[in-house]
N, C-alpha and C positions, 0 to 999 in steps of 0.2 A: 277271270279272263280265260279264254280257251288255252292260251300258252301255258298258263300255270297249271291247268288240268292236264295238258299234255306232259308238261314236266313231272308232275305227280306220277302219272302212269309209267312214264320212263323210269323214274326212281324206284318204282316197285316192280320193274322188269316186265311190265305189261306193254310190250312194244307194239302189238297190233292196235291197241287202244290209243297209245300215244300217237301213232300214224294217223289214226282216223281224226283225232283233234287236231293234229297238225294240218291235215288237209283242210279242215274247217277254217283254221287260221289263215292258211294261204288264200283261200277264196276271199275272206274278209280283207286281208291285207291288200290284195290286188284292188279292191274297191276303194279303200280307204287311202291308199298310197302313203302309208305311215312308216316313217324311217324307224321310229321307236319300235313299232311291232316287228319290222323286218329284222331289227337287231335282237330282239327277243327270240325270234324264230331262229336266227343263227345260233344263239346260246342254247336252244333247245337241241338243235343239231349236234352241237359239241357234246351235249349230255348223252346223245345216242350213239356216240362213236363206238362204244363197246359191241354194238350190234350192227356195225357198218356192213357186215356181209349178209345181213337179212334182206329179204326182198323188199320189206317195208322201208328200211333206211335207204336202199338203193333207189327206190321209186321217189322217196322224198328228195334225195340229192338230185335226181333228174329234174324234179319239179322246181327246185330251188334255183338250178342252173338256168332255167329257162326264164326266170323272173327278171324284169328290168331292174337295174339299180335304182333304189329309191333314195332320195336325198332330202326329202321335205321333213 
């Protein structure tokens, strides 16, 4: 799954790649309206906390903040 790939990139310090995969996850998540994927995305964001000051993570935060809360 794309979230797993994004997490792998994050764990390897490849933040740009993690961000790119996270964007793909966001697009898919919006279409699927999956609470499970939403939760995994939040887990990924927690893993990116050490890089919270990078433009990639800041952009990701902005995108997550605009998402509707998914409960399905």
